[in-house]
Backbone as CSV, one residue per row, in Angstrom:
resi,resn,N_x,N_y,N_z,CA_x,CA_y,CA_z,C_x,C_y,C_z
1,MET,-22.880,-17.166,-1.702,-21.879,-16.175,-1.304,-21.044,-15.762,-2.513
2,ASP,-20.767,-14.451,-2.648,-19.918,-13.985,-3.735,-18.494,-14.477,-3.531
3,ASP,-17.872,-14.911,-4.622,-16.463,-15.249,-4.566,-15.808,-14.681,-5.815
4,LEU,-14.505,-14.880,-5.939,-13.794,-14.273,-7.062,-14.293,-14.794,-8.399
5,ALA,-14.646,-16.064,-8.465,-15.131,-16.629,-9.722,-16.460,-15.990,-10.121
6,THR,-17.368,-15.845,-9.164,-18.678,-15.255,-9.450,-18.543,-13.797,-9.881
7,LEU,-17.722,-13.046,-9.154,-17.554,-11.627,-9.467,-16.854,-11.409,-10.802
8,SER,-16.085,-12.398,-11.225,-15.274,-12.236,-12.432,-15.959,-12.756,-13.691
9,ALA,-17.170,-13.255,-13.561,-17.871,-13.786,-14.734,-17.993,-12.706,-15.808
10,ASN,-17.491,-13.034,-16.977,-17.559,-12.145,-18.144,-16.801,-10.825,-17.937
11,GLN,-15.835,-10.816,-17.010,-15.036,-9.615,-16.791,-13.556,-9.935,-16.984
12,GLU,-12.833,-8.998,-17.545,-11.389,-9.136,-17.722,-10.690,-8.303,-16.657
13,TRP,-9.810,-8.927,-15.902,-9.085,-8.230,-14.843,-7.803,-7.622,-15.395
14,ALA,-7.398,-6.496,-14.801,-6.083,-5.910,-15.066,-5.179,-6.204,-13.883
15,ILE,-3.881,-6.276,-14.142,-2.912,-6.572,-13.095,-1.789,-5.549,-13.141
16,LEU,-1.274,-5.212,-11.949,-0.187,-4.237,-11.847,0.725,-4.645,-10.702
17,THR,2.040,-4.613,-10.945,3.038,-4.886,-9.911,3.996,-3.703,-9.844
18,GLN,4.208,-3.153,-8.645,5.066,-1.985,-8.474,5.935,-2.121,-7.228
19,HIS,7.125,-1.487,-7.277,7.969,-1.345,-6.088,8.295,0.128,-5.904
20,PHE,8.210,0.591,-4.645,8.501,1.981,-4.327,9.648,2.060,-3.322
21,GLU,10.570,2.983,-3.575,11.673,3.191,-2.653,11.202,3.960,-1.417
22,LYS,12.070,4.046,-0.429,11.733,4.602,0.882,11.109,5.990,0.803
23,ALA,11.642,6.857,-0.045,11.165,8.242,-0.112,9.829,8.391,-0.830
24,ALA,9.339,7.298,-1.410,8.156,7.384,-2.269,6.881,6.891,-1.596
25,GLY,6.835,6.899,-0.265,5.654,6.419,0.428,4.369,7.125,0.016
26,PRO,4.329,8.458,0.049,3.098,9.147,-0.375,2.715,8.847,-1.826
27,LEU,3.713,8.678,-2.689,3.421,8.331,-4.081,2.740,6.972,-4.165
28,ALA,3.229,6.013,-3.386,2.620,4.676,-3.380,1.156,4.754,-2.991
29,PHE,0.854,5.547,-1.964,-0.525,5.632,-1.514,-1.376,6.446,-2.477
30,ALA,-0.779,7.415,-3.154,-1.504,8.167,-4.175,-1.932,7.247,-5.315
31,HIS,-1.080,6.270,-5.658,-1.466,5.272,-6.659,-2.676,4.478,-6.170
32,ALA,-2.678,4.115,-4.892,-3.803,3.350,-4.355,-5.106,4.123,-4.518
33,ASN,-5.073,5.409,-4.224,-6.270,6.234,-4.387,-6.656,6.368,-5.857
34,SER,-5.655,6.497,-6.717,-5.910,6.725,-8.144,-6.438,5.474,-8.836
35,LEU,-5.964,4.308,-8.429,-6.360,3.075,-9.101,-7.832,2.736,-8.882
36,LEU,-8.381,3.123,-7.746,-9.802,2.893,-7.533,-10.614,3.717,-8.538
37,ALA,-10.206,4.963,-8.743,-10.886,5.807,-9.729,-10.700,5.265,-11.146
38,LEU,-9.495,4.777,-11.442,-9.226,4.223,-12.771,-10.067,2.981,-13.020
39,SER,-10.208,2.154,-11.999,-11.027,0.950,-12.125,-12.461,1.307,-12.496
40,ARG,-12.991,2.346,-11.866,-14.353,2.786,-12.185,-14.420,3.309,-13.617
41,GLU,-13.394,4.079,-14.008,-13.393,4.659,-15.352,-13.345,3.580,-16.435
42,LEU,-12.504,2.566,-16.208,-12.337,1.500,-17.190,-13.426,0.435,-17.078
43,GLN,-14.167,0.473,-15.966,-15.130,-0.585,-15.665,-14.439,-1.948,-15.713
44,GLN,-13.295,-1.991,-15.032,-12.473,-3.190,-15.043,-11.880,-3.397,-13.650
45,PRO,-12.078,-4.562,-13.051,-11.442,-4.818,-11.757,-9.934,-4.943,-11.908
46,ILE,-9.221,-4.580,-10.850,-7.756,-4.553,-10.868,-7.232,-5.313,-9.664
47,ILE,-6.151,-6.085,-9.853,-5.378,-6.624,-8.739,-3.998,-5.983,-8.778
48,HIS,-3.578,-5.486,-7.630,-2.357,-4.677,-7.525,-1.428,-5.288,-6.480
49,PHE,-0.227,-5.644,-6.895,0.819,-6.102,-5.984,1.841,-4.981,-5.851
50,TRP,2.196,-4.609,-4.619,3.194,-3.550,-4.480,3.966,-3.668,-3.172
51,THR,5.197,-3.157,-3.219,6.045,-3.123,-2.031,6.566,-1.700,-1.851
52,LEU,6.887,-1.365,-0.616,7.406,-0.047,-0.255,8.490,-0.234,0.788
53,ALA,9.656,0.312,0.538,10.800,0.119,1.430,10.686,0.981,2.689
54,ASP,10.921,0.363,3.840,11.204,1.016,5.131,10.329,2.222,5.445
55,ASN,9.034,1.978,5.559,8.075,3.009,5.926,7.128,2.491,6.999
56,VAL,6.605,3.405,7.779,5.442,3.118,8.614,4.309,3.978,8.082
57,ILE,3.243,3.317,7.630,2.079,4.016,7.106,1.103,4.186,8.267
58,LEU,0.969,5.406,8.733,0.133,5.686,9.888,-1.301,5.961,9.468
59,GLY,-2.232,5.649,10.368,-3.620,5.999,10.148,-3.949,7.292,10.865
60,MET,-5.068,7.894,10.525,-5.433,9.165,11.156,-5.608,9.028,12.668
61,MET,-5.985,7.825,13.124,-6.120,7.607,14.564,-4.790,7.785,15.287
62,ASP,-3.703,7.405,14.642,-2.393,7.487,15.293,-2.017,8.919,15.656
63,THR,-2.505,9.883,14.876,-2.164,11.283,15.155,-2.825,11.782,16.437
64,LYS,-3.734,10.999,17.013,-4.405,11.392,18.243,-3.663,10.922,19.494
65,LEU,-2.517,10.267,19.312,-1.720,9.864,20.468,-1.383,11.080,21.327
66,PRO,-1.456,10.969,22.650,-1.149,12.110,23.516,0.245,12.684,23.296
67,ALA,1.202,11.825,22.971,2.571,12.285,22.732,2.993,11.881,21.315
68,TYR,2.210,12.320,20.356,2.449,11.935,18.956,3.856,12.315,18.456
69,PRO,4.368,13.534,18.726,5.726,13.860,18.250,6.788,12.896,18.774
70,GLN,6.655,12.496,20.040,7.615,11.539,20.609,7.466,10.160,19.960
71,ALA,6.231,9.791,19.621,5.993,8.516,18.951,6.667,8.503,17.585
72,VAL,6.481,9.581,16.827,7.094,9.681,15.505,8.611,9.661,15.609
73,ALA,9.153,10.247,16.676,10.609,10.270,16.851,11.193,8.864,16.948
74,THR,10.423,7.903,17.485,10.927,6.523,17.567,11.076,5.915,16.174
75,LEU,10.182,6.288,15.257,10.282,5.782,13.882,11.504,6.370,13.191
76,GLU,11.713,7.661,13.379,12.857,8.327,12.766,14.165,7.778,13.322
77,ALA,14.185,7.496,14.619,15.395,6.937,15.233,15.721,5.553,14.683
78,ALA,14.690,4.822,14.275,14.874,3.484,13.696,15.097,3.540,12.187
79,HIS,15.207,4.751,11.643,15.481,4.976,10.215,14.329,4.531,9.311
80,TYR,13.114,4.699,9.819,11.924,4.466,9.005,11.306,5.805,8.617
81,ALA,10.931,5.928,7.360,10.118,7.058,6.943,8.680,6.812,7.398
82,HIS,7.874,7.850,7.374,6.474,7.674,7.754,5.629,8.722,7.063
83,PHE,4.366,8.418,6.901,3.377,9.388,6.457,2.022,8.929,6.961
84,VAL,1.064,9.853,6.972,-0.277,9.560,7.451,-1.192,9.405,6.245
85,ARG,-1.831,8.259,6.125,-2.762,8.058,5.019,-4.077,8.753,5.343
86,ASN,-4.729,9.270,4.327,-6.005,9.954,4.542,-7.139,8.939,4.538
87,ALA,-7.031,8.015,5.489,-8.019,6.951,5.669,-7.942,6.498,7.119
88,GLY,-8.883,5.701,7.517,-8.936,5.262,8.904,-7.891,4.218,9.235
89,GLY,-8.041,3.644,10.422,-7.143,2.566,10.820,-5.938,3.049,11.601
90,LEU,-5.003,2.124,11.805,-3.803,2.370,12.596,-2.563,2.023,11.784
91,GLY,-1.393,2.243,12.391,-0.142,2.120,11.673,0.246,0.697,11.303
92,ILE,0.890,0.573,10.142,1.473,-0.693,9.701,2.897,-0.447,9.231
93,VAL,3.714,-1.480,9.302,5.109,-1.407,8.870,5.226,-2.028,7.491
94,THR,5.958,-1.376,6.624,6.195,-1.946,5.301,7.673,-1.836,4.963
95,ASP,8.215,-2.916,4.401,9.605,-2.943,3.958,9.711,-3.965,2.832
96,ALA,10.924,-4.300,2.442,11.115,-5.183,1.281,10.539,-6.574,1.491
97,GLY,10.285,-6.967,2.744,9.738,-8.284,3.019,8.227,-8.299,3.217
98,VAL,7.594,-7.154,3.027,6.145,-7.034,3.214,5.487,-6.808,1.856
99,LEU,4.496,-7.621,1.549,3.772,-7.518,0.289,2.404,-6.884,0.524
100,ASN,2.085,-5.901,-0.295,0.753,-5.303,-0.287,-0.024,-5.827,-1.490
101,VAL,-1.252,-6.236,-1.253,-2.124,-6.739,-2.315,-3.442,-5.981,-2.238
102,SER,-3.892,-5.471,-3.376,-5.139,-4.704,-3.392,-6.057,-5.192,-4.506
103,PHE,-7.355,-5.239,-4.201,-8.390,-5.426,-5.209,-9.106,-4.087,-5.395
104,TYR,-9.326,-3.697,-6.635,-10.151,-2.533,-6.940,-11.351,-3.024,-7.745
105,LEU,-12.536,-2.859,-7.174,-13.737,-3.477,-7.724,-14.756,-2.394,-8.060
106,PRO,-14.964,-2.101,-9.335,-15.924,-1.055,-9.712,-17.369,-1.517,-9.568
107,ASP,-18.235,-0.575,-9.198,-19.681,-0.826,-9.141,-20.049,-2.029,-8.276
108,MET,-19.379,-2.148,-7.127,-19.658,-3.274,-6.240,-20.251,-2.831,-4.910
109,ALA,-20.216,-1.540,-4.617,-20.552,-1.068,-3.273,-21.979,-1.405,-2.854
110,ASP,-22.897,-1.481,-3.801,-24.298,-1.692,-3.448,-24.655,-3.153,-3.190
111,HIS,-23.869,-4.093,-3.730,-24.295,-5.486,-3.578,-23.220,-6.414,-3.004
112,LEU,-22.072,-5.861,-2.617,-21.044,-6.682,-1.978,-20.840,-6.154,-0.566
113,SER,-21.188,-6.959,0.425,-21.108,-6.505,1.817,-19.663,-6.328,2.250
114,ILE,-19.485,-5.662,3.380,-18.134,-5.451,3.911,-17.454,-6.790,4.166
115,ASN,-18.136,-7.697,4.838,-17.525,-8.999,5.146,-17.266,-9.811,3.884
116,ALA,-18.174,-9.725,2.908,-17.983,-10.464,1.659,-16.759,-9.954,0.907
117,ALA,-16.533,-8.649,0.948,-15.356,-8.098,0.278,-14.076,-8.557,0.967
118,TYR,-14.063,-8.566,2.299,-12.904,-9.097,3.019,-12.670,-10.569,2.683
119,ALA,-13.757,-11.311,2.555,-13.653,-12.750,2.313,-12.972,-13.066,0.979
120,LEU,-13.037,-12.129,0.024,-12.366,-12.357,-1.263,-10.864,-12.503,-1.083
121,MET,-10.286,-11.674,-0.216,-8.847,-11.745,0.011,-8.484,-13.016,0.782
122,HIS,-9.331,-13.379,1.735,-9.120,-14.631,2.471,-9.153,-15.815,1.514
123,GLN,-10.100,-15.793,0.571,-10.203,-16.865,-0.424,-8.936,-16.963,-1.262
124,LEU,-8.399,-15.811,-1.674,-7.189,-15.821,-2.498,-6.036,-16.469,-1.748
125,PHE,-5.840,-16.122,-0.490,-4.706,-16.656,0.268,-4.899,-18.130,0.610
126,THR,-6.100,-18.533,0.967,-6.307,-19.950,1.271,-6.102,-20.804,0.025
127,THR,-6.473,-20.299,-1.137,-6.265,-21.032,-2.391,-4.788,-21.079,-2.763
128,ALA,-4.102,-19.945,-2.591,-2.694,-19.862,-2.989,-1.807,-20.799,-2.189
129,PHE,-2.160,-21.039,-0.925,-1.296,-21.842,-0.060,-2.011,-23.105,0.432
130,ALA,-2.911,-23.591,-0.418,-3.689,-24.783,-0.065,-2.848,-26.047,0.013
131,ASP,-1.689,-26.065,-0.636,-0.849,-27.261,-0.629,-0.048,-27.418,0.654
132,TYR,-0.086,-26.413,1.511,0.646,-26.490,2.782,-0.286,-27.009,3.875
133,PRO,0.244,-27.798,4.834,-0.599,-28.399,5.876,-0.943,-27.402,6.982
134,VAL,-1.559,-26.278,6.600,-1.922,-25.243,7.561,-3.338,-24.757,7.253
135,THR,-3.936,-24.103,8.226,-5.229,-23.455,8.048,-5.051,-21.963,8.239
136,ILE,-5.501,-21.184,7.268,-5.431,-19.729,7.382,-6.761,-19.242,7.950
137,ASP,-6.708,-18.765,9.186,-7.906,-18.293,9.878,-8.053,-16.786,9.717
138,HIS,-9.244,-16.300,10.022,-9.420,-14.854,10.107,-10.178,-14.514,11.384
139,PHE,-9.553,-13.719,12.215,-10.149,-13.161,13.427,-9.201,-12.068,13.919
140,GLU,-9.668,-11.231,14.812,-8.829,-10.144,15.299,-7.753,-10.671,16.239
141,VAL,-6.505,-10.410,15.900,-5.377,-10.738,16.767,-5.118,-9.487,17.607
142,THR,-5.640,-9.485,18.801,-5.780,-8.277,19.611,-4.487,-7.510,19.815
143,HIS,-3.403,-8.227,20.080,-2.149,-7.548,20.430,-1.194,-7.396,19.246
144,SER,-1.730,-7.498,18.052,-0.940,-7.178,16.862,-1.018,-5.675,16.627
145,TYR,-0.193,-5.169,15.700,-0.425,-3.783,15.307,-1.486,-3.751,14.211
146,CYS,-2.271,-2.694,14.218,-3.426,-2.526,13.324,-4.345,-3.756,13.355
147,PRO,-4.840,-4.131,14.545,-5.706,-5.317,14.628,-7.052,-5.078,13.974
148,GLY,-7.623,-6.162,13.412,-8.926,-6.057,12.777,-9.583,-7.419,12.661
149,GLU,-10.874,-7.421,12.427,-11.646,-8.665,12.398,-11.140,-9.640,11.346
150,TYR,-10.603,-9.125,10.240,-10.133,-10.001,9.175,-8.609,-10.091,9.120
151,ASP,-7.965,-10.063,10.308,-6.549,-10.421,10.348,-6.407,-11.862,9.878
152,LEU,-5.407,-12.137,9.045,-5.146,-13.506,8.613,-4.051,-14.090,9.491
153,SER,-4.273,-15.312,9.967,-3.334,-15.914,10.903,-3.239,-17.416,10.685
154,ILE,-2.144,-17.962,11.169,-1.914,-19.412,11.181,-1.491,-19.781,12.594
155,ASN,-2.180,-20.737,13.184,-1.903,-21.142,14.575,-1.908,-19.942,15.516
156,GLY,-2.806,-19.000,15.262,-2.975,-17.867,16.163,-2.033,-16.710,15.942
157,GLN,-1.063,-16.860,15.057,-0.119,-15.780,14.793,-0.486,-15.064,13.493
158,LYS,-0.645,-13.771,13.587,-1.060,-12.959,12.444,0.102,-12.732,11.477
159,PHE,-0.198,-12.862,10.181,0.794,-12.510,9.168,0.264,-11.453,8.198
160,ALA,-1.030,-11.162,8.262,-1.598,-10.192,7.321,-2.795,-9.492,7.941
161,GLY,-3.012,-8.266,7.510,-4.181,-7.494,7.911,-4.853,-6.917,6.683
162,ILE,-6.156,-6.691,6.778,-6.932,-6.225,5.626,-7.722,-4.978,6.008
163,ALA,-7.707,-4.001,5.127,-8.528,-2.807,5.273,-9.422,-2.697,4.042
164,GLN,-10.338,-1.755,4.098,-11.291,-1.619,3.000,-11.679,-0.158,2.837
165,ARG,-11.816,0.253,1.613,-12.310,1.593,1.310,-13.491,1.454,0.364
166,ARG,-14.597,2.090,0.721,-15.811,1.967,-0.081,-16.219,3.344,-0.598
167,ALA,-16.356,3.452,-1.894,-16.804,4.677,-2.541,-18.131,4.404,-3.222
168,LYS,-18.731,5.453,-3.782,-20.063,5.328,-4.368,-20.121,4.235,-5.425
169,ASN,-19.111,4.174,-6.259,-19.153,3.223,-7.374,-18.022,2.197,-7.347
170,GLY,-17.437,1.972,-6.181,-16.350,1.000,-6.160,-15.867,0.684,-4.757
171,ILE,-15.121,-0.414,-4.668,-14.558,-0.870,-3.401,-13.075,-1.167,-3.605
172,ALA,-12.257,-0.749,-2.647,-10.853,-1.156,-2.601,-10.661,-2.059,-1.386
173,VAL,-10.107,-3.243,-1.598,-9.764,-4.158,-0.516,-8.242,-4.200,-0.456
174,LEU,-7.678,-3.781,0.681,-6.241,-3.539,0.789,-5.629,-4.445,1.853
175,LEU,-4.662,-5.247,1.475,-4.029,-6.184,2.405,-2.535,-5.941,2.468
176,TYR,-1.965,-6.056,3.682,-0.505,-6.143,3.802,-0.181,-7.506,4.414
177,ALA,0.873,-8.138,3.923,1.268,-9.461,4.412,2.760,-9.484,4.681
178,SER,3.121,-9.867,5.892,4.537,-10.036,6.241,4.990,-11.380,5.681
179,ILE,5.823,-11.338,4.663,6.262,-12.568,3.992,7.581,-13.067,4.563
180,THR,8.545,-12.172,4.692,9.873,-12.549,5.173,10.499,-11.338,5.862
181,GLY,11.709,-11.476,6.374,12.350,-10.374,7.078,12.190,-10.513,8.582
182,ASN,12.449,-9.430,9.300,12.464,-9.466,10.767,11.133,-8.960,11.320
183,GLN,10.188,-9.872,11.461,8.876,-9.482,11.958,8.922,-9.092,13.434
184,GLN,9.808,-9.708,14.198,9.969,-9.303,15.603,10.346,-7.830,15.694
185,ALA,11.268,-7.399,14.832,11.687,-6.006,14.844,10.547,-5.075,14.453
186,ARG,9.721,-5.504,13.501,8.563,-4.690,13.116,7.627,-4.520,14.319
187,GLY,7.361,-5.620,15.000,6.488,-5.552,16.170,7.065,-4.688,17.273
188,LYS,8.356,-4.809,17.513,9.002,-3.999,18.554,8.962,-2.515,18.194
189,LEU,9.106,-2.223,16.899,9.043,-0.835,16.453,7.681,-0.229,16.785
190,MET,6.601,-0.957,16.484,5.265,-0.424,16.747,4.943,-0.417,18.245
191,HIS,5.493,-1.364,18.976,5.357,-1.331,20.442,5.997,-0.059,20.990
192,SER,7.196,0.250,20.507,7.890,1.464,20.952,7.123,2.717,20.542
193,PHE,6.542,2.699,19.350,5.773,3.837,18.846,4.624,4.168,19.797
194,TYR,3.838,3.167,20.165,2.686,3.425,21.027,3.087,3.698,22.472
195,THR,4.188,3.100,22.914,4.676,3.387,24.262,5.156,4.826,24.358
196,ALA,5.965,5.252,23.395,6.459,6.625,23.393,5.323,7.625,23.219
197,GLY,4.283,7.223,22.501,3.135,8.092,22.288,2.168,8.138,23.451
198,GLN,2.475,7.393,24.526,1.652,7.359,25.740,0.209,6.957,25.430
199,ALA,0.094,5.915,24.602,-1.218,5.482,24.122,-2.181,5.124,25.249
200,GLN,-1.672,4.500,26.297,-2.552,4.007,27.357,-2.795,5.032,28.454
201,SER,-2.304,6.258,28.265,-2.514,7.292,29.284,-3.854,7.992,29.119
202,GLN,-4.608,7.599,28.099,-5.920,8.185,27.850,-6.928,7.078,27.568
203,THR,-8.200,7.399,27.607,-9.246,6.389,27.404,-10.198,6.754,26.266
204,ARG,-10.010,7.905,25.655,-10.924,8.333,24.600,-10.742,7.510,23.339
205,TRP,-9.493,7.178,23.018,-9.171,6.432,21.802,-8.604,5.076,22.170
206,THR,-8.798,4.105,21.300,-8.301,2.755,21.567,-7.083,2.472,20.682
207,PHE,-5.958,2.202,21.325,-4.727,1.842,20.621,-4.293,0.451,21.075
208,PRO,-3.664,-0.318,20.195,-3.262,-1.682,20.583,-2.071,-1.681,21.540
209,VAL,-2.098,-2.639,22.439,-0.898,-2.947,23.237,-0.154,-4.018,22.435
210,VAL,0.851,-3.618,21.692,1.482,-4.518,20.727,2.425,-5.490,21.424
211,ILE,2.186,-6.775,21.211,3.075,-7.841,21.687,3.670,-8.495,20.439
212,PRO,4.949,-8.292,20.180,5.539,-8.755,18.910,5.316,-10.228,18.604
213,ASP,5.270,-11.086,19.627,5.132,-12.523,19.384,3.775,-12.917,18.811
214,THR,2.816,-12.008,18.798,1.506,-12.349,18.235,1.525,-12.353,16.714
215,MET,2.642,-11.900,16.109,2.744,-11.831,14.651,3.956,-12.608,14.159
216,ALA,3.888,-13.067,12.923,4.987,-13.830,12.331,4.942,-13.673,10.820
217,ASN,6.048,-14.036,10.167,6.098,-14.040,8.703,5.393,-15.264,8.148
218,LEU,4.794,-15.115,6.992,4.187,-16.259,6.310,5.228,-17.333,6.034
219,SER,6.424,-16.929,5.656,7.504,-17.885,5.395,7.768,-18.772,6.611
220,ASP,7.814,-18.164,7.794,8.072,-18.930,9.019,6.891,-19.825,9.375
221,LEU,5.689,-19.324,9.165,4.498,-20.102,9.509,4.312,-21.297,8.583
222,LEU,4.765,-21.159,7.337,4.714,-22.279,6.386,5.938,-23.178,6.500
223,ASN,6.921,-22.709,7.279,8.171,-23.447,7.464,8.859,-23.715,6.130
224,GLU,8.870,-22.683,5.310,9.502,-22.794,4.000,10.081,-21.442,3.595
225,PRO,11.326,-21.410,3.112,11.883,-20.141,2.638,10.993,-19.558,1.538
226,MET,10.679,-18.294,1.661,9.797,-17.666,0.681,10.154,-16.194,0.555
227,THR,10.232,-15.723,-0.650,10.457,-14.311,-0.906,9.142,-13.661,-1.294
228,VAL,9.140,-12.344,-1.364,7.960,-11.638,-1.843,7.641,-12.072,-3.272
229,ALA,8.683,-12.239,-4.085,8.478,-12.637,-5.489,7.803,-14.004,-5.590
230,THR,8.227,-14.965,-4.761,7.592,-16.290,-4.825,6.166,-16.239,-4.282
231,ALA,5.931,-15.389,-3.286,4.567,-15.228,-2.776,3.655,-14.672,-3.863
232,ILE,4.152,-13.689,-4.619,3.362,-13.128,-5.720,3.047,-14.207,-6.747
233,THR,4.025,-15.067,-7.039,3.802,-16.149,-7.998,2.688,-17.075,-7.521
234,HIS,2.732,-17.463,-6.254,1.673,-18.305,-5.680,0.315,-17.624,-5.814
235,LEU,0.265,-16.343,-5.474,-1.004,-15.617,-5.479,-1.527,-15.410,-6.899
236,GLN,-0.622,-15.088,-7.833,-1.048,-14.906,-9.218,-1.594,-16.195,-9.807
237,THR,-0.925,-17.309,-9.519,-1.386,-18.609,-10.017,-2.771,-18.933,-9.481
238,ALA,-2.946,-18.728,-8.173,-4.249,-18.991,-7.561,-5.312,-18.048,-8.104
239,PHE,-4.949,-16.779,-8.281,-5.896,-15.793,-8.772,-6.375,-16.143,-10.179
240,SER,-5.436,-16.492,-11.048,-5.799,-16.848,-12.420,-6.721,-18.061,-12.454
241,ARG,-6.485,-18.994,-11.543,-7.339,-20.180,-11.485,-8.732,-19.820,-10.962
242,LEU,-8.784,-18.965,-9.951,-10.067,-18.600,-9.349,-10.940,-17.780,-10.292
243,VAL,-10.318,-16.841,-11.022,-11.119,-15.986,-11.900,-11.260,-16.583,-13.293
244,GLN,-10.614,-17.741,-13.493,-10.711,-18.471,-14.769,-10.280,-17.602,-15.952
245,GLN,-9.194,-16.844,-15.699,-8.643,-16.006,-16.758,-7.300,-16.584,-17.189
246,PRO,-7.170,-16.997,-18.451,-5.882,-17.523,-18.892,-4.791,-16.466,-18.921
247,GLN,-5.190,-15.197,-19.053,-4.206,-14.120,-19.112,-4.809,-12.846,-18.535
248,LEU,-4.032,-12.157,-17.676,-4.466,-10.895,-17.117,-3.882,-9.757,-17.940
249,VAL,-4.605,-8.657,-18.020,-4.173,-7.513,-18.817,-3.210,-6.658,-17.992
250,ASP,-2.015,-6.400,-18.539,-1.024,-5.573,-17.851,-1.497,-4.117,-17.858
251,LEU,-1.630,-3.532,-16.677,-2.150,-2.176,-16.558,-1.068,-1.107,-16.733
252,THR,0.209,-1.504,-16.748,1.308,-0.532,-16.750,1.173,0.540,-17.838
253,PRO,0.862,0.201,-19.087,0.745,1.263,-20.106,-0.310,2.308,-19.766
254,GLN,-1.382,1.893,-19.117,-2.452,2.834,-18.776,-1.954,3.912,-17.814
255,LEU,-0.960,3.566,-16.992,-0.453,4.514,-16.011,0.362,5.640,-16.648
256,GLN,0.766,5.456,-17.892,1.575,6.472,-18.576,0.721,7.523,-19.271
257,THR,-0.578,7.347,-19.302,-1.432,8.301,-20.007,-1.482,9.630,-19.257
258,LYS,-1.751,10.682,-20.006,-1.832,12.017,-19.408,-2.951,12.081,-18.373
259,ALA,-4.069,11.456,-18.656,-5.213,11.490,-17.741,-4.854,10.854,-16.400
260,TYR,-4.180,9.699,-16.446,-3.839,9.040,-15.183,-2.792,9.849,-14.427
261,GLN,-1.808,10.403,-15.116,-0.779,11.198,-14.456,-1.379,12.428,-13.788
262,GLN,-2.385,13.023,-14.410,-3.067,14.166,-13.800,-3.828,13.735,-12.546
263,LEU,-4.465,12.574,-12.626,-5.185,12.047,-11.473,-4.220,11.728,-10.336
264,LEU,-3.084,11.148,-10.677,-2.075,10.805,-9.674,-1.560,12.066,-8.990
265,LEU,-1.274,13.105,-9.776,-0.804,14.371,-9.209,-1.853,14.972,-8.277
266,LYS,-3.114,14.902,-8.681,-4.203,15.416,-7.843,-4.234,14.700,-6.500
267,ASN,-4.072,13.374,-6.516,-4.110,12.607,-5.272,-2.864,12.817,-4.430
268,GLN,-1.699,13.004,-5.075,-0.485,13.341,-4.326,-0.643,14.680,-3.619
269,THR,-1.206,15.655,-4.320,-1.421,16.981,-3.736,-2.378,16.905,-2.554
270,ALA,-3.447,16.134,-2.709,-4.421,15.976,-1.627,-3.786,15.306,-0.415
271,LEU,-2.944,14.313,-0.649,-2.289,13.619,0.452,-1.294,14.539,1.155
272,HIS,-0.548,15.350,0.371,0.388,16.309,0.967,-0.373,17.329,1.813
273,ARG,-1.496,17.824,1.292,-2.302,18.785,2.040,-2.787,18.162,3.347
274,TYR,-3.132,16.891,3.290,-3.592,16.204,4.485,-2.488,16.123,5.539
275,GLN,-1.240,15.865,5.106,-0.122,15.826,6.057,0.021,17.176,6.761
276,VAL,-0.075,18.246,5.978,0.075,19.599,6.531,-1.051,19.895,7.519
277,GLU,-2.274,19.519,7.157,-3.419,19.762,8.037,-3.286,18.999,9.346
278,ARG,-2.864,17.740,9.265,-2.723,16.949,10.497,-1.646,17.547,11.394
279,ALA,-0.522,17.990,10.791,0.558,18.593,11.573,0.079,19.882,12.234
280,SER,-0.715,20.668,11.511,-1.240,21.915,12.046,-2.161,21.668,13.229
281,LYS,-3.035,20.665,13.096,-3.943,20.341,14.182,-3.192,19.841,15.398
282,ARG,-2.118,19.107,15.185,-1.332,18.620,16.309,-0.695,19.781,17.054
283,ARG,-0.205,20.782,16.303,0.423,21.926,16.967,-0.601,22.699,17.789
284,LEU,-1.811,22.860,17.248,-2.854,23.543,18.005,-3.213,22.768,19.261
285,TYR,-3.277,21.441,19.123,-3.630,20.590,20.258,-2.565,20.690,21.354
286,CYS,-1.306,20.667,20.937,-0.214,20.688,21.914,-0.079,22.056,22.577
287,ASP,-0.414,23.138,21.847,-0.314,24.478,22.415,-1.449,24.726,23.424
């Protein structure tokens, strides 16, 4: 089975850590799209740690809610920004207590299966928190928000979800993990979102019935105070050990190049166009 050590043989990884303020949600996701292309260009795998303040990142499926405008109004009333990512899946909550971790793997699409790519992230987390008397499982936590087969959980409570994007010459493995903060409030927010959107009034699309108690923070599940910064430290230490790299290359200077800035602008424009298109389709649907 492929693991991080096998995939990293004779390869140097780049690392990037970023924080985005509330208004910068689309910019954060534009970076995610751009980094996969950069990884292919550099022929270098990348690990990306990032946080985004007070946003709900919606999936294209969410726009199909029968009462989508009313659903979005619940997010605005709770003082969360939102945007629709131009990718599949369902909505997730992100704030200062939620850590996003991404792998960008060039030239892997042909020989790394979907499950094997998910397993890389599971391996990283089980290694990072191996000193704690817990088992990190992966299975779909049905009543969580954005449920999926590779939800990460401890004692049945989900703390992280994983998505994947596969392109011709690369794979992005994208994880969000609730580290600290008010996870009950996050769950209640998404419960209200789907309730207001009348998710269960139709049968064509499948939306989760969110039960907040099915999810928890990693800090609470480990029974130890933990910040996003300390979680990153645990993960970086484990990652360096797994890939057998004494030092990771800081990717930050590469982001300042004219070529990358042009790519980032292109992806921001595409994401903005996607927001406009989705809004237009919703108006046609409602009329």
